[in-house]
C-alpha positions as CSV (number, residue, x, y, z in Angstrom):
1,M,10.3,-23.2,-0.1
2,I,10.5,-19.7,-1.4
3,Q,8.9,-18.4,-4.6
4,Q,9.8,-15.1,-6.2
5,V,6.9,-12.8,-6.8
6,N,7.1,-10.4,-9.7
7,F,4.8,-7.4,-10.1
8,D,2.3,-9.3,-12.2
9,D,2.0,-12.1,-9.6
10,F,1.6,-9.4,-6.9
11,A,-1.1,-7.5,-8.8
12,F,-3.0,-10.6,-9.7
13,A,-3.0,-12.0,-6.1
14,L,-4.1,-8.6,-4.6
15,G,-6.8,-8.4,-7.2
16,D,-8.5,-11.4,-5.5
17,V,-8.6,-10.0,-2.0
18,G,-11.3,-7.2,-2.4
19,E,-15.0,-7.6,-1.8
20,D,-16.3,-10.7,-3.4
21,N,-12.7,-11.8,-4.2
22,H,-12.5,-9.6,-7.3
23,D,-12.0,-5.9,-6.4
24,C,-8.4,-4.9,-5.9
25,P,-8.1,-2.7,-2.9
26,Y,-5.4,-0.6,-4.7
27,S,-5.2,1.6,-7.8
28,F,-2.7,0.5,-10.5
29,D,-0.3,3.2,-9.4
30,G,-0.9,2.2,-5.7
31,L,0.0,-1.4,-6.5
32,H,3.3,-0.3,-8.1
33,A,4.2,2.0,-5.1
34,L,3.5,-0.8,-2.6
35,F,5.3,-3.4,-4.6
36,D,8.4,-1.1,-5.0
37,Y,8.3,-0.3,-1.3
38,L,8.2,-4.0,-0.2
39,E,11.0,-4.9,-2.7
40,T,13.1,-2.1,-1.4
41,F,12.4,-3.0,2.2
42,E,13.6,-6.6,1.5
43,K,16.8,-5.4,-0.2
44,E,17.7,-2.8,2.5
45,T,17.0,-5.1,5.5
46,D,17.9,-8.5,4.2
47,Y,14.5,-9.6,5.5
48,T,12.5,-12.0,3.4
49,I,8.8,-11.2,3.3
50,T,6.5,-14.1,3.2
51,F,3.9,-13.1,0.6
52,N,0.4,-13.2,1.8
53,A,-2.0,-11.1,-0.3
54,W,-4.8,-11.1,2.4
55,E,-2.3,-10.0,5.1
56,I,-0.9,-7.2,2.9
57,A,-4.3,-6.0,2.0
58,S,-5.3,-5.9,5.7
59,Q,-2.1,-4.1,6.7
60,Y,-1.8,-1.4,4.0
61,K,-4.6,0.9,2.9
62,E,-4.6,3.4,0.0
63,Y,-6.2,6.8,0.2
64,D,-6.8,9.2,-2.7
65,N,-5.7,12.2,-0.7
66,I,-5.2,13.6,2.8
67,I,-8.8,14.8,2.9
68,D,-10.2,11.3,2.5
69,Y,-7.8,10.1,5.3
70,N,-9.0,13.0,7.6
71,I,-12.7,12.2,7.0
72,E,-12.2,8.5,7.7
73,H,-10.0,9.0,10.8
74,G,-11.3,12.2,12.3
75,T,-8.0,14.0,11.9
76,N,-7.0,17.3,10.6
77,F,-3.8,17.0,8.7
78,K,-3.3,20.0,6.3
79,T,-0.9,18.3,3.9
80,L,0.6,14.9,3.2
81,K,3.9,16.3,4.2
82,E,2.5,17.0,7.7
83,F,1.0,13.5,7.9
84,M,4.3,12.0,7.0
85,E,6.0,13.6,10.0
86,F,3.9,11.4,12.3
87,N,2.9,8.4,10.3
88,F,4.2,5.7,7.9
89,C,3.4,6.6,4.4
90,I,4.1,5.4,0.9
91,P,3.4,8.3,-1.5
92,I,2.0,7.3,-4.9
93,K,3.9,9.1,-7.7
94,A,2.1,11.7,-9.8
95,T,-1.0,11.7,-7.6
96,D,-2.1,13.1,-4.2
97,G,-2.7,9.4,-3.1
98,F,-0.7,7.4,-0.6
99,I,-0.6,4.1,1.2
100,T,-0.4,3.8,5.0
101,N,-0.6,1.0,7.5
102,D,-4.0,1.5,9.1
């Protein structure tokens, strides 16, 4: 049985996976970027993603900028563009933020 998930369903479900089951691990813009990425992935690959909010939240992490990523991972990327040469990345439009698969 397959159920279509729209953006509102996606955002609501991910809003329940943070600490104490109420803190969404993504910004609003991050949710949109991740949702758009997953939808595009499905269309381009003909692969159907089984939606599991906990799995998505544990696989993808949002960072406000490359500095935050560097601090958390002990790396020294100068720019997001440099990071993207070596890593999977979903840029978040109109921000310095991005989502990667930690």
